[in-house]
N, C-alpha and C positions, 0 to 999 in steps of 0.2 A: 822574144818579142816583149816589150814592154809595154805596162799596161797603162789604155788611156785615161789620165784625171788622176793617176797617180804622183802626189806634190813627194819628190824624193830632196828636199831643201826642208831638214829636221825643224828648222826657226820657222821657216813659214807652217807645217804641220802643229809645232805647238801652238803660235801664234792663231791659227784658228780654231785648234782644241780650247785654247784658252778666251778665243771672244765666245764660243759657242757658249758655255761653263757660264761666263760670266752674261750674258743674255739673256739664259736663263734664270739664275741667282737672281738679278735687277728688275730683272721684265726691261730690261732697255733694249728694245727692237735695232739700236742703230750698231750696235756690237753687233747683231745676226746679219742685219743688212750688211756690214763689212765684212763679213767671213763666208759669205753664200760670195761678195764679189773676189776676194784673194782665192776661192775655190777652182773660178774660173781660169782659163789658158788665163798661162802672162800674158799671150797678144792682147787680151780685151783686161786685161792693166791700165790705170788713166798715167797719163802722163800732162802734169801740166806743168805750164808754165808761169812763173813770178807775178809776170802782166796779167791775166787771170786770176789769181789771189788779189792782186792788187784791185781788179775790177771789180768783184764782187763778195768782199772779204771786208768788216769794218773793223777799226780799229780795234785794239784791244779780244777781238772774237777769238774762238781756236778753233780749226778748219782739218777737216783730216783727209787723207788722199790716200784711196788705194792704190798705191804703186807710188811712181819716182814724181821728185819735185824737180823740177827745172830750173837753170839758171836764166832763161830768155826774159827780157822786163825788168822793170824797178820796181820796185815795193818800196813804195811810201808810206807806211804805215803799218804797228805794230800791232803782230797779232802771232798766236802757237798755232807751228804744223807741225800738225804728224800724219805721219808718212814712213811708206814701207823701207822707200829711199830719198834721198840727197843727193844733188849734185855737187859737186866742189863750190859749184859758181852761188848755187842758189844758197848755200848752207852760209858762207859769207856774206850774201845781200840781205837775206832775216837778218842775220847777227849785226850786224850795219843800221837797217832801220829798227836797234833796238827787239826786234821778237825775237820765240826760240822756235829751234829746231827741234823735234821729240819724234821717238819712237811712237809706234803702234803699243808699243805694251808700255812704255810709261805713260802715255796721254790713258789708257785703260785704268794702269793702278792709281790713277790722281785722280782719274773721274769715272770711278765703277759704273754711274747712272747713265753716262752718255749725256746730260742737258748741259745744254750752250752748245753744243758741238756741230760745225755745218760738213757736210759729206761733199765735194767739189771733186767732179769727174770731167 
């Protein structure tokens, strides 16, 4: 019988602990919030289309998605997007718009204080 709530993906398990540690060390509540969202069931992970990112993000802004970014829609501005996963279409459209695709680990290393980051879900 499998335990409920135990993550078997080693990358995800390490990411959650890294988020919690960084949150404590830098007093950055945003990383704790992302860790809590990633600890929940995979069914509850965010799936955000590019059209939603385009609607809510401003040019040059940093967006974090605690889940997957999907390629539906058009991205008309240059934004940094960090997520757990990206679809191939989303990756190519973000790069075509002169934006950046980052893993959450990369964003955490670049910005341990979590300043100027917006969560989309």
